[in-house]
C-alpha positions as CSV (number, residue, x, y, z in Angstrom):
1,M,34.7,30.9,31.8
2,V,36.5,27.5,31.5
3,E,33.1,25.8,32.2
4,V,31.4,27.6,29.3
5,D,34.2,26.5,26.9
6,T,33.8,22.9,28.2
7,S,30.1,22.8,27.7
8,T,30.4,24.4,24.2
9,R,33.0,21.8,23.3
10,R,30.8,19.0,24.5
11,I,27.9,20.3,22.4
12,K,30.1,20.5,19.4
13,V,31.4,16.9,19.9
14,L,27.9,15.7,20.4
15,L,26.8,17.4,17.1
16,V,29.7,15.9,15.2
17,I,28.9,12.4,16.6
18,L,25.2,12.8,15.6
19,F,26.1,14.0,12.1
20,A,28.5,11.1,11.7
21,I,25.8,8.6,12.7
22,F,23.4,10.2,10.2
23,I,26.0,10.1,7.4
24,I,26.9,6.4,8.1
25,G,23.2,5.5,8.2
26,A,22.7,7.2,4.8
27,I,25.7,5.5,3.3
28,L,24.5,2.1,4.5
29,Q,21.0,2.7,3.2
30,Y,22.5,3.7,-0.2
31,Q,24.8,0.6,-0.3
32,R,21.9,-1.7,0.6
33,N,19.3,-0.3,-1.8
34,G,21.0,1.7,-4.4
35,S,19.2,4.9,-3.6
36,F,18.4,7.3,-0.8
37,Q,14.6,6.9,-1.3
38,A,14.9,3.2,-0.6
39,S,11.6,2.5,1.1
40,E,9.5,3.7,-1.9
41,T,11.9,2.3,-4.5
42,V,12.0,-1.1,-3.0
43,A,8.3,-1.2,-2.1
44,N,7.3,-0.3,-5.7
45,S,9.5,-2.9,-7.4
46,G,10.2,-6.6,-7.4
47,P,8.0,-9.6,-7.7
48,S,7.4,-10.1,-4.0
49,N,4.9,-7.2,-3.6
50,R,2.9,-7.5,-6.8
51,I,0.8,-10.5,-8.0
52,E,-1.5,-11.1,-10.9
53,V,-5.1,-11.9,-10.0
54,S,-8.1,-12.8,-12.2
55,A,-11.8,-13.6,-12.2
56,E,-10.9,-17.1,-13.4
57,Q,-8.7,-17.6,-10.3
58,M,-11.1,-16.1,-7.7
59,K,-14.4,-17.3,-9.3
60,Q,-17.4,-15.9,-7.3
61,A,-15.2,-13.9,-5.0
62,W,-13.9,-11.7,-7.9
63,P,-15.2,-8.2,-7.1
64,L,-14.4,-6.2,-10.2
65,T,-15.8,-5.5,-13.7
66,V,-12.4,-6.1,-15.3
67,D,-11.3,-9.7,-15.8
68,H,-7.8,-9.4,-14.4
69,G,-5.0,-7.2,-13.1
70,W,-2.4,-7.0,-10.4
71,V,-2.6,-6.2,-6.7
72,S,0.4,-4.7,-5.0
73,C,1.7,-3.3,-1.7
74,E,3.5,0.0,-2.2
75,R,5.2,2.8,-0.2
76,G,6.6,0.6,2.5
77,G,3.3,-1.3,3.1
78,D,0.7,1.4,3.7
79,T,-0.7,1.6,0.1
80,L,-2.7,-1.2,-1.3
81,V,-3.3,-1.0,-5.1
82,F,-5.0,-2.7,-8.0
83,T,-3.5,-2.1,-11.5
84,D,-5.6,-2.9,-14.6
85,D,-4.3,-3.9,-18.1
86,S,-3.9,-0.3,-19.2
87,G,-1.6,0.4,-16.2
88,K,-4.2,2.5,-14.4
89,K,-3.9,2.2,-10.7
90,Y,-6.8,2.2,-8.2
91,G,-6.5,2.4,-4.4
92,I,-7.9,-0.5,-2.4
93,N,-7.3,1.1,1.0
94,G,-7.4,4.7,2.3
95,F,-3.7,5.4,1.4
96,G,-4.2,3.9,-2.0
97,I,-7.3,5.9,-2.7
98,S,-5.5,9.1,-1.7
99,Q,-2.6,8.3,-4.0
100,Y,-4.5,6.9,-7.1
101,G,-8.2,7.4,-6.6
102,S,-10.9,5.0,-5.7
103,I,-11.4,1.5,-7.1
104,D,-15.1,2.0,-6.8
105,P,-15.7,2.7,-10.5
106,I,-14.7,-0.9,-11.4
107,V,-16.3,-2.7,-8.5
108,A,-19.0,-5.1,-9.6
109,V,-22.6,-4.8,-8.5
110,Q,-23.5,-7.5,-5.9
111,P,-26.1,-10.0,-7.1
112,P,-29.3,-9.7,-5.0
113,D,-29.2,-12.1,-2.0
114,P,-32.7,-13.2,-0.9
115,S,-31.7,-13.0,2.7
116,F,-31.2,-9.3,2.4
117,Y,-34.9,-8.5,1.7
118,D,-37.1,-7.2,4.5
119,A,-40.7,-8.1,5.1
120,S,-41.8,-5.3,2.7
121,G,-39.7,-6.6,-0.1
122,N,-37.0,-3.8,0.2
123,Y,-33.5,-4.9,-0.5
124,Y,-31.0,-3.7,2.1
125,G,-27.9,-5.8,1.2
126,P,-24.6,-4.5,0.0
127,P,-24.9,-2.8,-3.4
128,K,-21.4,-3.7,-4.5
129,K,-19.2,-6.8,-4.1
130,P,-16.8,-6.8,-1.2
131,L,-13.2,-6.0,-1.9
132,S,-11.9,-8.1,1.0
133,P,-10.4,-10.8,-1.2
134,L,-8.2,-8.2,-3.0
135,F,-7.5,-6.3,0.1
136,D,-6.4,-9.4,2.0
137,L,-4.2,-10.5,-0.9
138,A,-2.6,-7.1,-1.3
139,Q,-2.0,-6.8,2.4
140,S,-0.4,-10.2,2.5
141,L,2.2,-8.8,0.1
142,C,3.2,-6.1,2.6
143,K,4.7,-8.6,5.0
């Protein structure tokens, strides 16, 4: 009977220690970031994870039909986003698309490249401009 009391007591002590660690961690997170949802709050704010981009800057590499906007890294680094002048957000990667919808409606059509025609004259090149310049820039903001 004494052995049962000892093991019960050990479990209670272990639970108290784990609870104390959890509380201390939450307090430290709150002090450091000012909220308990720190990863999303910090990831969605501040100049370090959002940058203005434009067709003028990127020249031929600009892949969109709008002339400028902002790329950002959100939600702790898994969501890459383009925001237009009106504030509408578009996902650049899978997580961004699931959160805000696809950027596809504003992706520019690729000019035909003569090297993408087959012998019969059929064009098999990419129909839309590649998003890799925006993707790479947004991803660099996640670091």
